[in-house]
C-alpha positions, 0 to 999 in steps of 0.5 A: 499499500505505498502512497506518495503522501507522507501522511496517507491515511486509510481504512483497511479492507483486507491485508492484500493491500499491506506491505509488511508480513507482521501487519497482514498477520495482526490484521487477520487476527482482527478480521477472524476474531470480529463478531459479525459487523462489530470489531473483536473483543479485547480478550480475543487478543493475546500479545504472546502470539505476537510476541516477534511484533511487541516492541513496535506494538502499543495498546491504547485505551479510551476513556471520558466522555463522547464529546470529549474523549482521552486517549492514553498509552496503556502499554507501549512496545520498547522500540517505540519508547526508544525510537521516540526517545521517551516511554508513553505508557501511562501518558495520555495523548494531551500530555505527549503531544501538542498542536497539529499532532495532537490535533490529528492524533485525537481526530484519528482515533474518534474516527476509528471509534466511530467507524469501527474500521481498521485504519493503515497509514503513513506517518512521520513523527517529529523527535528530539530536539534537533529536528529529526523524524521517525517515519513509519507505517502503522496499523491501528486496530479497534477493540472493546472490552465489553463488547458494547463500545470500542475503547481499546486499540491495538497499534503496530508500527514499521519503522521505515526510516529514522532521521536524526544525528543517530541514524537508525535502521528501520524495522523493514530493514530488520523484519522482512526486507525493505520495501521498494520505493 
């Protein structure tokens, strides 16, 4: 699903368009556990089935009201924390982000909450004080803890490139071959 827009986003109908095998495997698991047209129960997701992907995964919870939701990282993988330069576990989006990035994050998760659909996007995240960037592909899958409302999300990022003084390899290079551009 390569796209020229560095902030491309869209819903995912099937795993065929997902270019990374870990995204495809997680999406297939999500689809297999859907309850008809509803999202899967959070209890159907066993992180140990995806132990190889866990460093790049996060679980995000939604709380608050429909009008003013709060999104908080319940858990963030070690690679997410290392590459971002901070561990977001336990922190809300408001504590971590500001400006346009905060607005986009809140809007994205509200849209996923409303649609109940899987979400794929290509993103650029600013890191550090030096103006570096982290370019990554992400898959966000909505879940329900109680079977009635979407209140949890599983996020899996695949790093394509990190541009900073400390040049780091992308996840594609480490896990499954670099994509052709």
